[in-house]
C-alpha positions in Angstrom: 235.5 172.1 143.8 237.2 175.4 144.6 235.6 177.9 146.9 234.3 180.9 145.0 237.0 183.2 146.5 239.7 181.3 144.6 238.4 182.3 141.2 240.0 185.2 139.3 239.4 186.9 136.0 242.1 187.7 133.5 241.5 191.0 131.7 242.9 191.5 128.2 243.1 194.8 126.5 241.4 195.3 123.2 244.5 194.0 121.4 244.4 190.7 123.4 247.3 191.5 125.8 246.9 190.6 129.5 246.7 193.7 131.6 245.1 192.9 134.9 243.8 190.2 137.2 240.7 190.8 139.2 238.3 188.9 141.4 235.6 187.1 139.5 233.0 189.5 140.9 234.7 192.4 139.1 234.7 190.4 135.9 230.9 189.8 136.3 230.3 193.5 136.9 232.3 194.5 133.8 230.3 191.9 131.8 226.9 193.1 133.0 227.9 196.7 132.3 228.9 195.7 128.7 232.5 196.8 129.1 234.0 193.5 128.2 233.5 190.4 126.0 233.8 187.1 127.8 236.2 184.9 126.0 236.5 182.0 128.5 234.4 180.9 131.4 234.9 178.6 134.3 232.6 175.6 134.8 231.1 177.3 137.8 227.7 178.9 137.6 226.3 181.7 139.8 222.6 182.2 140.0 220.2 185.0 140.8 216.4 184.9 140.8 216.3 186.2 137.2 219.4 184.7 135.5 222.4 182.4 135.8 225.9 183.1 134.6 229.1 181.2 134.2 232.0 182.8 136.1 234.2 184.7 133.6 237.8 183.4 133.4 239.1 185.6 130.6 237.5 188.8 129.3 238.6 191.4 126.7 237.9 195.1 127.0 235.6 196.4 124.3 237.2 199.8 124.1 240.8 200.9 124.3 241.9 202.0 127.8 245.3 203.4 128.6 246.7 201.1 131.3 249.7 201.8 133.5 252.5 199.3 133.3 252.1 196.5 135.8 254.2 196.6 139.0 254.1 194.1 141.7 253.0 195.9 144.9 255.0 195.6 148.0 253.2 193.6 150.7 254.3 191.2 153.4 252.8 188.2 151.5 254.5 189.3 148.2 257.9 189.5 150.0 257.4 186.0 151.4 256.5 184.8 147.8 259.5 186.5 146.3 261.8 184.9 148.9 260.1 181.5 148.4 258.9 181.4 152.1 262.6 181.0 153.1 264.5 182.9 155.8 267.1 185.0 153.9 269.6 184.6 156.8 269.6 180.8 157.7 267.7 179.3 154.8 265.0 177.6 156.9 261.4 177.4 155.8 259.4 177.6 159.0 256.0 178.3 157.3 254.2 181.5 156.7 253.0 181.8 160.3 256.5 181.8 161.6 258.1 184.2 159.1 258.6 187.9 159.7 259.7 190.8 157.6 263.2 192.1 158.4 264.3 195.5 157.3 267.9 195.4 156.0 268.3 199.0 157.1 266.3 198.9 160.3 263.2 201.0 160.7 264.8 202.6 163.7 267.6 204.0 161.4 265.2 205.3 158.8 264.7 202.1 156.7 261.5 201.9 154.8 259.2 199.1 153.8 260.3 198.7 150.2 261.3 195.8 148.0 264.9 196.7 148.2 265.0 197.0 152.0 262.9 194.0 153.2 263.4 190.3 153.3 261.7 187.3 154.8 263.3 186.1 158.1 262.4 183.4 160.6 261.6 184.8 164.1 264.9 183.7 165.7 267.1 185.3 163.0 265.0 188.5 163.0 265.4 188.7 166.8 269.1 187.9 166.6 269.7 190.6 164.0 267.7 193.2 165.9 268.3 196.8 164.9 271.7 196.2 163.2 272.7 195.9 159.6 273.4 192.4 158.4 277.1 193.1 158.3 277.1 194.4 161.8 275.2 191.3 163.0 277.5 189.0 160.9 274.5 187.6 159.2 274.9 187.8 155.5 271.8 187.7 153.2 271.4 184.7 151.0 270.2 187.0 148.1 270.0 190.7 147.5 266.5 192.0 147.9 265.0 193.5 144.7 261.6 194.4 143.2 260.4 191.2 141.4 259.9 191.3 137.7 256.3 190.8 136.7 256.4 187.2 135.4 253.4 186.2 133.3 251.9 189.7 133.5 252.2 190.0 137.3 251.5 186.5 138.4 254.0 185.7 141.2 254.0 183.0 143.8 252.8 179.4 144.0 249.2 180.0 142.8 248.5 177.9 139.8 247.6 179.6 136.5 244.0 178.5 135.6 243.9 176.3 132.5 241.4 178.7 130.9 244.2 181.4 130.8 247.0 179.4 129.3 246.3 180.2 125.6 246.1 183.9 126.3 249.2 184.0 128.4 251.2 181.9 125.9 250.2 184.3 123.1 251.4 187.3 125.2 254.8 185.7 125.4 
């Protein structure tokens, strides 16, 4: 059985389109506040002294809310996922604990932490490249860094899509 922190809630807009993924706690709060209708639940129950409740898997907003288009946020973990936990210089997969973020245009030269300027790199390659450009270090990149497209409404990486979500994501196309 999964630990509670592995459960997430898919939020659909009032037209049934996926718009957001939140922790299950937020889904419970929205349900208790009457802001959503629970469409699917996990087989996991939470209890309080006065009631018990199945964890919400898919909820639909009861009222229309204008929601900004989804963008995958830049983070170290998301860069690793985008690059498939692979060093973009030598192609090795040393594991997440031995990967680093390399700035294509080094920070010392004004490079920023953006999707287009960062790649996953193993520690030896990052150290070897130092504060040089890949061309100066004669270390070509395996792929050009870019902002990932939100696949399946923002789900990126190896995390499996819960079975309870499949129908709603399939309808969204």
